[in-house]
Every structure is written in C-alpha cells, then in structure tokens.
N, C-alpha and C positions, 0 to 999 in steps of 0.2 A: 868214557862216554857210553860204550856198549854195556858196561855193568850197570850204569844208571838206567839205561833203557830196559834192561831185563828186570830191574827192580820195580820201575814205575809202570811198565806196561800192564801187569795184572791189576795194579791199583787203579789205573786209568780205566780199564775195562769194567771193573766193578762200579766205579763212580758213574759210568754212563747210565746204569740202571737204578741209581738211587731215586731218580724221578723218571719213571718209565713213560709217563704221559708226555713230558717235555721232550724226551728223547725221540719218542714216536713222531711227534709233530715235526721236529727237525728232519728226521729221516724222510717223512712224507714230502716236505718242502724240497729237499735235495733230489729225491727220486723223481718226483713229478717234473721238476725243472729240467733235469737231464733227459728224461723221457720225452718231453715236449721238444727239446732241442734236436735230439736224434731223429725222432719221427718226422718233424717238420723238415729237417735237412734231407731225409730220404724222399719225402714228397716233392719238395722243391727241386731236388736234383733230378728226380724222375720226370718232372714237368719240363725242365730245361733240356734234358737229353731228348725227350719226345719231340719238343719243338725244333731242336737242332736236327735230329734225324729225319723228321718229316720234311724239312727243307732240303737236306742233303740227299735223301733217298728219292726225292721226287724227280728232279733233273739236275740239280745243282752240282752234286758231288762235293769233293773237298775243295775244288777250285775249277776255274774255267779260263779258257783262252779265247779272245775275240780280236777282230780287227779294231784298230783304234777308232773310237766313235760309234761302234755298234751298240753299246749299251745306251747311248743317248738317242740313237736313231736305228732301231733294229730292223732295217729293211734289207732287201736284196742288194742294194747299192753298197752296203757296209759289209759285204762278204770278204772272205780271205781265201788264199789258195790252200790247197792240201798241205799238210805239215811237211816241212823240209826234212832232209836226212838228219840234220843236227837236232832238230826238235823231236823227231821220232825216236832218236837214240835216247834222249832224256826221258821221254814218255814210256819207253819200253824198259827202262832200268828201275831198280828199287830206289826209293820205297814206294813208287806208284804201283798199285796192284792192278788197276784196270783203267783204260781210257777209251773214249769213243768220240767220233766226229758226228756232228749234226748239222742239218740245214733247218734253220728256224726263222720263219718270216711271218708277218701278219697277213691274214687272208680272210676271205669271206666264204662261208659255207651256205649252200642253198639246197633245201629239200623241196618236196612238192608243195609244202605248206608255209615254209618260213625261211628267212635269210638272217644269219647271225654272224658276228665277227668272231674269229678264232685265231689260233696260232698254228700254222701248218708246220709240222715237225717231221723232217725226214731223218730216219734212224738206221743204224746198223744193228739189227735185232740181237745178234749173238753177243755183242758187247753191252748193249742197252740192258739186257736181262741181268747182267752182273753188276751194273751200276745203279739202276733205278728199280724201284719196287712196283712201278705201274704195270710192267708186262706180266707180273704175277698176280695182279688184282683183277683179272678178267671175270666178268659175271656172265659172259656168254660169247660163243664163237671162239675165234683164235686171234693170236697176235700176228703182226706182220712177219712173214716167213723169211724174208731176205731183203737185201738192199734194193733189188730190182722189183720187189713186190709192189704193184701199182694198185693195191687196195688200201682201205683206211680202217683205223680203229678209233672209235669215238668214245667219249665219256658217257656214262649211263644217263646223267641228267641232261646233257646236251642232246642226246638222242630223243629223250622225252620232249624237250622243247621244240625240236625239229619235227616231231611226230614221225620219226623214221625208226627203222629196226634193221637187224642183220638180214642181209639179202637184198636190201634196197640200194638204190644208187643215189649219190649226192654229187653236187657240183662244187668244186673248189675254185676260187678266183683269187689271184694275187698278182702283184707287179712282177713282170719278167725282167731279165737282164737288160733288154733294150728299151725298157720304159713302157712297153705296151702292157695291156691286161692279158694275162695268161689264165686260161680256164680249162678245166678238164673234169670229166665225170669219173667217179671212183665207186667201186662196190664196197659197201659196209660189211666187214667180215668179223668184227669183234666189238665188244663193249667192255670198258674197264670201270672200276669203282675207285674212288679216292675222295679227297675233299671236294666240296661243291665247286670251289674256285677252279681246281685242276680239271674236273670233269667238263666244265663249261669252256675251258680255254684251249686245251691241247688236242689236236687231231694228228694221229700218227700214220705215216706211210713209209715206204722204203726210201732211203736217202737218194739212191740213183734215180728212182721214179720222180722224186721231187726236183732233183737237178735237171732232169730232162724236161719236166714241165716248165721250169723257169728259164731254161736255156743258159745255165751257168757252168756248163762243163763239169769239172770235178771240184769246183769251189764249194766252200762250206761256210756256215755261220759261226760255229763255235766248236771247241774241243773241251770236253768235260773229263776230269780225272778224279780218282779216288785213292785215298791213303788209308792204311789200316790204323795208323797212329797219328793223331793231330800234332804231336810234338815235333814231327819232322816237316810240318807244313812250311814254316818260314824258309828253311834251307831249300825245299823243293821249289818254292816260288822263285827264289833267287836263281836256281839252276835253269828253270824254264825261261826266265827273263833274259839270262845270258845267251841261251840257245836261240831265242826269238826276240831280239831287241826291238823290232818294229811292230810287235803285237802287244796287246793289252792282257797281261796275266794277273788274275785276281784270285784271292782266297774266298772261301764261302762266307767269311765274316764281312767282306766288302759287298758280296753279291746278295747276302741275306742279312742285312743289318738288324732286322727285327729279331731274328733267331739269336744273333750274337748278343744283342741287348738283353734279351730274355735270359740268356745264359749268365751274363754278368750280374743282372738284377737279382736272380735267384741266389747267387753266392753272397751278394751284399745283404740280402734280406735275412738269410740264415745267420750271418755274422751279427746283424743288428739284434735279431731275436735272441741269440746267445747272450749278448750283453744285457738285454732287458731281463731275461730269466736269471742271469747271475746277480744282478742288482737286487731282485726280489729274494733270491736265495741268501744273499749276503745280509739283507735286513733280518731275515728269519734266523740265520746262524748267529749274528752278533747279538740280537735281542735275547735269544735263549741262553747263549753262553754268558752274557752279562748277568742275567738273572741267576744263573748257577753260581757265578763268582760272588755276587753280593750275598747270596744265601750261605756261602761257605767262608765268609770273612774270618770268623773265629777259628775255623779249621786251619786256614792258611797262617793265621797268626800263631797258633799253637805249634804248627810244623816249623815255623821259623824260630820260635822260642826254644824248640828242642834241637835246633842246630841245622835244620834243612836250609840250604842256600836258596836265595831267590831264583837263581837260574834253573834250579831243579823244579821249583814250583811252576816256573814258566814252561819248562819241558813237560811236566805232568799235564797241565791244562792243554798245551798244544797237542799232546798225544791223545787226549780225550777228544779233542776236536777232529784230529786226523782220523781216528777210528769212527767217530760219528759220521763225518762227511763221507768217509770211505764206504761205510755200509750203505748209506743212501745212494752213492754212485753205483755200487754193485746192484742194488735193487732196481734203480732206474735203468741201468744197462740191460739187465735181464728182461725187464718189462718192454723195453724198446726193441730188443732182438725178437721177442715173441710177437710183438705187434707188427713189425715189418715183415717177419716171416709169414704171418697170417695173410698178408697181401702180396705174397710172392707170385701168385697167379695173375696179378694185375688188378687194377681198379678200373671198372668200366664207367666212363664218363659220357656215354652216348646221350644221356639226358641233357647234357650241356654241349651237344654237337656243334651248334652255331658258334658258341664262344670258342670252342677248341679249334674250329676251322679258322676263325679270325686270328687266333694267335699262332696258327700253323702247327698245332700239336696233334698228336694222335688221339683217338678216342679211348684208348686203353693205355694207362701208364703203369710202369712196373717199379715200385719203390724198392730201393736197395742201397746198402752202404758197404764199403769195403771194411775189412778188419782194421785197417789203419785208421779209417775215419771213426770207427767205434772207439778205438784206443785213444786217439788224439783228443777227441771231445771229452771223453771220460776223465782222462788224466788232467786235462786243462781245468775242468770243473773241480776236481779234487784239490789240485794245487791252489787254485784261487780261493777255495773254501778254507783251506788251511791258513793262507795268508790273511784272510779276513778275520779268522779266529785268533790271530796273534794279538790283536788289541785287547780282548778280554783277558787273554793269558798274561799280557804285560801288566794289566791292572791288578791281577792276582799277585804277581811277583812283587809289586810295589807296596803291598800291605805292610803297615807298621805293626810289629808284634804287640807292643803295649796297647796301642789304640784298638787293635783287632780283638785282643783278649777282653777288653772292657765292653765290647758291643753286646747289648742285651742284658748286661748285669745291672 
C-alpha cells in the first residue's frame, strides 16, 4: 500500500495542475467555505461569551443562593439568615473562588425633582469588587467604602433622570421588616457606568447600612458565588444544596436564561452554518471532480488496459481530491487565522448599543478560537471533502477499458 502511495502521489500532484483554472475554482470554494465557518464561529462565540459574561459579571456570578420564594417575590419578607457554618465551609472551599452576601430589595428613590423605582442593593465592597465589574466602572466619585458605609452609588443614567449629582442627597424608601415604610436620606458619593438597564435599576450602599435601615438584623437577600471553570458548576450546585437543603440554589443558566439560550443558540447556529457551507463545497467538489473524470475516460481505460488495477485508479483519484481539498483547507485556515487575529483588539459595536444592551452583551466583543477549534473544523472539512470525492473516484475505477478506449474515436 505504501509503495502504491509513493508511486501515485507525484502523479496525482501533477494531475491537479493539468487544468489550473478548475483546480483554482475548487481551491477557492473550499478555502472560502472554511474561512466563513471559522470566522463566523469566532464571532458567534465572542458574542455568546460577551452575553454570558455581561450577565455573570453584573451581579449574577456563576450562581446564587436565595430563600425559597425570593425569586418570585424579591421583597424583604423573602429574606434568609446569614450563611450557616456548613454552608460557609462549602462556600470557602474550592472550586468557588469568591462569594459575597447581598441585601437586595425593591425601593423608591427620590431627588429634589423626581421619584423613580430602583433596586436597593446592600453590598460587601471588598468581595463585590472581585465578583462584579460594576465597582470598577465608576465615572465619578468613589464606590461604597465598607459594609457600614451609609452613602449610595448611582448609575449615571439614573442620576441624569433624577437631575442629581455627586454631593447631593437622595431619599430611599422601602418596606421594612415590620411591614412599615422605611425611609432614609443618603449622600451620593459615586456614579457608575454600565448598560442602561443596570444604570437605571441598581443603587448600591453598604450591606450593614441597608440592614439597619430595613431593620432585618444580619439577614440577607442572596449569596452570589463565582467559579473559575464552568465545568465544575453542577457538582458545586449539588454540594451547596446538600449544605443548605432549605435554601434555593441555582446556577447562572437558571438565573439568566436569555444568556444561556444565546450561548446554546450560537453553538447551534455555527453547526448549521458548517453544514450549509459543506453542502455548497460538496457540490463544487463533486462537480469539478466529475468533469475531470469524464475528461480522462480514455486515460483511465488505457491505464487499465496496461494492467493498472481499478483500486489503484480509485486511490489515484482519491489522492488528487485529498490534495486538492487539503490545499484549500490550508489556504482557508491561514486566511481565517489572519482575519481573526486582525480583530484581536476587539470589535466595537457601540453603534448598536441599544441592541447589545437588549441582548445583555458588551459593546466590544473579542473574536478568538482555540488551536483545537481551528484543527477540529479544518480536519472535519478535509475528511468530509475526501468522502464526497470518493464518488467521482469510484466512477473512474469502474471504467470499462474497451469502451473507454473507443471514446472519441
């Protein structure tokens, strides 16, 4: 077999260039097809990761723990106690990298000019800065300095709607633990930037200051945690549920279904596009290879008349196809690597900011693929291309020597 390959490989290579135009067309079809698959995969993956990270890095984290019923009725009545020793032990152990407690309740904020609904969020700043991106997105002033800090940080857009600014005072009103209306004035010490939805919704203060305002002692609304690797998330959820069976433990996929759906949709879309491009490539490969086979009927007949076995003719045509598709794959791979590398600094989609906010994605996405993704897609296209080319090769091996020699005479 190896001897046959060494004999036929040079012949197959020379045969590729007997019709340079046809070969070039096939190369272009394969290269453009693979290039489109890889570049689209990088863009869709970047979009999906952006959507997921925008949700996770806002406040969600890899997962959250609440009192049963809080997600349906996120009020102060659905609070839970501070984490038990058993739950704390799991939260402090790997693979959880960071966790934090929060007090999060619906509230009303009032400035000198306007009253708007918001979500009052009491935080532990030291932990929050490791789990959420919002503390690092300040556009003015400072973030909450500690759990006891009784100042507030507002979203930039919310401040504009309230016609307030840093240094001004606002009044926050929310239901207290005893069912009465709790209200308190806070100094505005910082403004943060994010999606318009986040800027309008979340008002941050120290968790102890919020607990004191609502009269809930050390009770909290939620615990958010983060993992460095999503593959460990199912086991972590199981461990947390075992440590706190009376609480509601959920992953980010349950808390942010749109981000999870976007992630799955992008993977499915890339898969569909791969098969669409493969069908188009297959049509091009089969058409050109069949043309080549029909043009060489006399040649194949002569080879069989001289004693060449049909399986060697099959091998020769298959080698030609493997080389042809292989060159196209290499060209497409190089072109896609160059294209994706050109956008490694990110693609700014600020012009589509409203749409990006709606889908929960960042305004700059960073297309990239791993080496494994490049190799897997390229090898898949190459193998499928060879399999498609086996039909013309089989037609060539079935040529009747006597009938083939009489063609054109």
